[in-house]
C-alpha positions as CSV (number, residue, x, y, z in Angstrom):
1,M,-38.0,18.5,5.9
2,K,-36.1,15.2,6.9
3,N,-38.4,12.7,7.4
4,L,-41.6,14.4,9.4
5,V,-44.3,16.5,8.0
6,D,-47.1,18.3,10.8
7,A,-50.8,18.5,9.6
8,A,-50.5,21.8,8.4
9,W,-48.3,20.8,5.9
10,V,-50.0,18.3,4.7
11,K,-53.5,19.6,4.3
12,E,-51.7,22.6,1.8
13,H,-49.7,20.1,-0.4
14,I,-52.8,17.5,0.1
15,E,-53.6,17.6,-3.9
16,E,-50.1,16.9,-4.8
17,I,-48.8,14.2,-2.6
18,R,-50.4,10.7,-1.9
19,V,-51.3,10.1,1.7
20,V,-51.6,6.4,3.1
21,D,-53.3,5.2,6.3
22,C,-51.0,2.6,8.3
23,R,-53.7,2.1,10.9
24,F,-53.3,-1.0,12.7
25,N,-54.2,-2.9,16.3
26,L,-52.2,-6.1,16.9
27,A,-55.4,-7.7,18.8
28,N,-57.7,-6.8,16.0
29,R,-56.1,-7.3,12.9
30,A,-59.4,-6.0,11.3
31,E,-59.6,-3.0,13.3
32,G,-57.5,-0.6,11.7
33,Q,-59.0,-1.3,8.0
34,E,-63.0,-0.7,9.5
35,K,-61.5,2.5,10.5
36,Y,-60.0,3.9,7.5
37,R,-63.6,2.8,5.6
38,Q,-65.1,5.0,8.1
39,D,-63.4,7.9,7.7
40,H,-59.7,8.9,7.0
41,I,-57.4,11.2,5.8
42,P,-59.1,12.3,2.6
43,G,-57.6,10.7,-1.0
44,A,-55.7,8.0,1.4
45,V,-55.6,4.4,0.5
46,Y,-55.0,1.8,3.1
47,F,-51.9,-0.2,4.0
48,H,-52.6,-3.3,6.0
49,L,-49.6,-4.4,8.7
50,E,-50.0,-7.9,7.5
51,E,-51.5,-8.3,3.9
52,D,-49.4,-5.5,2.1
53,L,-46.6,-4.6,4.9
54,S,-45.2,-8.1,5.6
55,G,-44.8,-11.3,4.1
56,T,-46.2,-15.2,5.0
57,V,-45.1,-16.2,8.1
58,S,-42.5,-19.0,8.4
59,I,-40.2,-21.1,10.6
60,H,-38.1,-18.3,10.5
61,G,-38.2,-14.7,9.6
62,G,-40.0,-13.3,13.1
63,R,-43.6,-13.2,13.5
64,H,-44.0,-10.0,10.2
65,P,-41.3,-11.1,7.9
66,L,-40.9,-8.4,4.7
67,P,-42.8,-8.4,2.4
68,S,-41.0,-10.0,-1.1
69,V,-40.0,-7.6,-3.5
70,E,-42.9,-8.5,-5.8
71,Q,-45.5,-8.0,-3.0
72,L,-44.7,-4.9,-2.4
73,T,-44.4,-3.7,-5.7
74,A,-47.6,-4.8,-6.3
75,S,-49.1,-3.0,-3.8
76,L,-47.4,0.3,-4.3
77,Q,-48.4,0.1,-7.9
78,K,-52.1,-0.5,-6.9
79,A,-51.9,2.2,-5.0
80,G,-50.9,4.5,-7.9
81,I,-47.6,4.9,-6.6
82,S,-44.7,5.5,-9.1
83,N,-41.0,6.3,-7.8
84,G,-41.5,10.1,-8.0
85,T,-44.5,10.4,-5.8
86,T,-44.3,12.3,-2.6
87,I,-45.8,10.0,0.1
88,V,-47.1,11.1,3.8
89,V,-47.6,7.9,5.8
90,Y,-49.8,8.0,8.7
91,D,-51.3,5.6,11.7
92,G,-53.4,6.3,15.1
93,G,-50.9,7.9,16.9
94,E,-48.6,4.8,17.6
95,A,-45.9,6.0,15.6
96,S,-44.8,1.9,15.0
97,F,-46.9,1.1,12.0
98,A,-46.0,3.9,9.9
99,S,-42.9,3.7,10.9
100,R,-42.4,0.7,9.2
101,F,-44.1,2.3,6.1
102,W,-41.7,4.7,6.0
103,W,-38.8,2.1,7.0
104,L,-39.7,-0.3,4.0
105,L,-40.5,2.6,1.3
106,K,-36.6,3.6,2.6
107,Y,-35.5,-0.2,1.8
108,V,-36.8,0.0,-1.6
109,G,-35.2,2.9,-2.6
110,H,-38.2,5.6,-2.3
111,E,-36.6,9.4,-1.2
112,K,-40.1,11.3,-1.0
113,V,-41.6,9.5,2.0
114,Y,-42.4,11.2,5.0
115,V,-44.3,10.3,8.5
116,L,-47.3,12.8,9.6
117,D,-46.2,13.9,12.7
118,G,-48.7,12.6,15.4
119,G,-50.7,10.8,13.4
120,Y,-54.7,10.7,12.6
121,K,-55.1,12.0,16.4
122,E,-53.3,15.5,15.1
123,W,-55.1,15.5,12.0
124,L,-58.5,15.2,14.1
125,K,-56.9,17.3,16.7
126,H,-56.6,20.5,14.0
127,G,-60.3,19.5,12.8
128,Y,-59.3,19.0,9.2
129,P,-61.5,17.3,6.8
130,V,-62.1,13.8,6.4
131,D,-64.0,11.8,4.6
132,D,-65.1,7.6,4.0
133,I,-64.4,7.8,-0.2
134,I,-62.1,5.0,-1.2
135,P,-59.8,6.7,-3.8
136,A,-58.9,4.2,-7.2
137,Y,-56.0,5.7,-8.6
138,D,-54.6,4.5,-12.2
139,E,-52.5,1.4,-11.4
140,S,-48.8,2.9,-11.7
141,N,-44.9,0.9,-12.7
142,Y,-43.0,1.4,-10.2
143,Q,-39.4,0.0,-10.1
144,V,-37.9,-1.1,-6.8
145,Q,-34.0,-0.5,-6.1
146,V,-33.3,-2.2,-2.9
147,V,-31.2,-0.3,-0.2
148,N,-29.4,-3.6,1.7
149,D,-27.3,-0.8,4.3
150,I,-30.4,-0.4,6.3
151,C,-31.3,-3.3,6.5
152,A,-29.4,-6.1,9.1
153,S,-29.4,-10.2,8.5
154,Y,-29.6,-12.0,10.5
155,E,-26.2,-13.5,9.8
156,E,-24.9,-10.4,10.6
157,V,-27.1,-9.8,13.4
158,K,-25.5,-13.7,14.8
159,E,-22.0,-12.3,14.1
160,V,-22.5,-9.2,16.2
161,S,-24.3,-10.9,19.5
162,S,-20.9,-13.4,19.6
163,N,-18.3,-11.2,18.9
164,E,-17.3,-9.0,22.0
165,T,-15.3,-7.2,20.0
166,A,-17.8,-6.0,17.2
167,E,-17.5,-2.4,16.1
168,A,-21.7,-2.3,16.2
169,I,-24.6,-2.1,18.6
170,L,-27.5,-3.9,19.0
171,I,-29.9,-1.6,20.1
172,D,-33.5,-3.6,21.9
173,S,-36.2,-1.0,21.3
174,R,-38.9,-2.9,23.6
175,E,-39.9,-2.2,26.9
176,E,-37.5,-2.8,29.4
177,Q,-39.8,-5.9,31.0
178,R,-39.4,-8.0,27.5
179,Y,-35.6,-6.8,27.4
180,K,-34.7,-8.2,30.8
181,G,-36.8,-11.2,30.3
182,I,-39.0,-10.5,33.5
183,N,-42.5,-10.4,31.4
184,E,-42.4,-12.0,27.6
185,P,-46.3,-11.3,26.3
186,I,-45.8,-12.8,23.0
187,D,-42.8,-14.7,22.2
188,K,-42.0,-18.4,23.4
189,K,-38.7,-17.2,25.1
190,A,-38.0,-14.0,27.0
191,G,-34.7,-11.8,27.2
192,H,-33.3,-10.3,24.9
193,I,-30.0,-11.0,21.9
194,P,-26.8,-11.1,24.0
195,G,-25.1,-8.0,23.6
196,A,-27.7,-5.7,23.3
197,V,-28.7,-2.8,25.2
198,N,-32.1,-0.9,25.2
199,K,-33.5,2.0,24.4
200,V,-36.7,1.6,24.1
201,W,-38.8,3.3,21.3
202,T,-41.7,5.0,23.0
203,D,-38.8,7.1,24.7
204,A,-38.2,8.6,20.6
205,L,-42.1,10.6,21.4
206,S,-43.0,12.9,23.5
207,E,-47.2,13.6,23.9
208,G,-47.6,11.4,20.7
209,R,-45.0,13.2,18.5
210,F,-41.5,12.9,17.8
211,K,-39.3,14.5,20.0
212,S,-36.6,16.9,18.3
213,G,-33.4,16.0,16.6
214,E,-31.1,17.1,19.3
215,E,-33.5,15.6,22.0
216,Q,-33.0,12.1,19.5
217,S,-29.8,12.6,19.8
218,N,-29.2,12.9,23.9
219,R,-31.5,9.8,24.3
220,F,-28.2,7.9,21.8
221,S,-25.4,10.2,23.2
222,E,-23.0,7.5,24.4
223,Y,-22.3,6.9,20.4
224,D,-20.9,8.4,17.9
225,K,-22.7,9.6,15.1
226,N,-20.7,7.4,13.3
227,T,-21.2,4.2,14.9
228,P,-22.9,0.8,13.5
229,L,-26.3,0.4,14.6
230,I,-28.5,-2.3,14.3
231,V,-32.4,-1.8,15.9
232,Y,-34.6,-4.3,16.6
233,C,-37.6,-5.3,18.6
234,G,-40.3,-8.4,18.7
235,S,-41.1,-8.4,15.2
236,G,-39.4,-5.3,13.8
237,V,-42.5,-3.1,13.6
238,T,-41.7,-0.7,17.1
239,A,-37.7,-0.9,16.4
240,S,-39.1,1.1,13.2
241,P,-39.5,4.5,15.4
242,N,-36.3,4.5,16.9
243,F,-34.6,3.7,13.0
244,L,-36.5,6.9,11.9
245,A,-35.6,8.9,15.5
246,L,-32.2,7.7,14.9
247,K,-31.7,9.2,11.4
248,E,-33.6,12.5,13.0
249,A,-30.8,12.8,15.1
250,G,-28.0,12.6,12.2
251,F,-26.6,9.0,12.7
252,K,-25.2,8.0,9.6
253,N,-24.8,4.1,9.9
254,V,-28.2,2.9,11.3
255,K,-29.7,-0.1,10.2
256,L,-33.2,-2.7,10.9
257,Y,-33.2,-6.0,11.5
258,P,-36.9,-7.4,10.2
259,G,-36.7,-10.4,12.4
260,S,-35.5,-9.2,15.3
261,F,-36.3,-10.9,18.5
262,S,-38.6,-13.8,17.3
263,D,-36.6,-14.4,14.4
264,W,-33.7,-14.5,16.9
265,I,-35.3,-17.7,19.0
266,S,-36.5,-19.7,16.4
267,Y,-33.2,-20.8,15.7
268,G,-33.3,-22.8,18.9
269,D,-29.6,-23.1,19.8
270,N,-29.0,-19.2,20.2
271,P,-28.8,-17.8,23.9
272,V,-30.7,-15.6,25.2
273,G,-29.9,-13.1,27.6
274,T,-31.5,-11.8,30.9
275,K,-30.8,-9.1,33.5
276,K,-33.3,-9.2,36.8
């Protein structure tokens, strides 16, 4: 068991773990929590993408900047999560929101955190129980140990982008049309960070579940497992499944650029690459 667990494992260990619901809809920011209140995996607590898993939007930092360590710590403690808690996180089956939580927990040094492969859809498909009880847990004590070597700063990304001989590879996780600058439905500029290659995050999945480690390895077969890789997307959310996929494939040196393209273009003099 690396970073993923299946629904049967969660059901078997439900009394020993803390389940986290991260369902979210970028087009309707209240929908995920409303669905959680209607029904969820028994005992699950809810973490909101923008209230718990993101910080305050500013000039720089992107559309979903990292939450402060203090903010994230408070959310974890309120949910009764301590450093030794085994956590399983799920979303609606998209994998992106659950992967965001999973990456954040890795970033603050949590060891035992896993994504429910297939998300809530997979749980329901098996007919496993749900309820609408909002649980209350005793507040815990959580000690953060930030793991900086999985997080790429803006300055690091800028250096890699501007250096043709850089060892690190920038990986744009967005859809091809956005990467090429043909269509940009969200951000103010279209295109990609110069020098980046395109590996669409949805290719990490098959029918809502993550492909095997071997299949993930094949997606990135042109790179050595020790090659430094930096994944990004529009705002650091949908790049998270690519980060998880690379770790499942056995890549050793992978970072996420949290601000991603929306942070890159917040610096007006930064160039943008296009391919049409």
